[in-house]
N, C-alpha and C positions, 0 to 999 in steps of 0.2 A: 866193565869195572865192578869192583866190589861196592856194596852199600856201606854206609858209615858204621852200622852195627857189625858188619862182617870185618871191617878194618879193625875195630876195637877188639873183636874176638881174636883175630890173628895176632895183634899186638900182645894180648894176654897169653896166648898159647906160646908164642916165642919167648916171652919173659919167663914163664913158668917152666917151659921145657928146655930152654937153652941158656937161661940166665944172661940174656943180653937184651938190649933195647932195639925195637923196631920203630923207625920214624917214618911218618907219612908226610909227603910234600905235595900239596895240591897246587900245582903250577901249570901254566900253559906252556907248550902245547899238550903236554902229557904228564899227569901225576906220576910220581915215583916214590919208592921206598928206599931208605938207607938203614944199614945195620951198624952197630958199634963194633962188632966182630962177626966173623963168619967161619964156617967149616962145613964139611959134608953133612954132618948131623943137623945143623941149623937149616941148611938148604932142604934137607929131607923133610923136616917139620913143615917148612913153608910150602914145599911142593905137594905134600900130602893134603894140607888144608886147601890149597888152591885147586887141586885135582877134584876134590869133593864139590867144588863150586863151578867146575867146568872151565877153569882158567889155568894158565901156565905163567911161570915167572921167566922173564928174560933178564939174565944177570949180566952185570958189567964184567970186564976182564978180571978185576980183583974180587968179585963176588960180594962187595959191600953195598952195591946199589942194584935195584931191579925195577922193572916195569911189569905190568900185568897185561896179558892178552887173552882173548877168548881162545879156548882149546879147540882148534879146528878139526881135531880128529874125532870129536864127539858126534 
């Protein structure tokens, strides 16, 4: 999982790069994120950031929600 400072950084990058809000939900059993809107460019921004941290996003069918997992290919 990301650190709190990395979550804040990701939220800022999404807001400035895609003009949408990223929300973090710290719940059991697994924290998750939601977006106000999504498209391939927003997902690319998120995926690029997570890749640099050796993580991947696992998106819901509508792309508005995702969890984060460790990138096992590293």
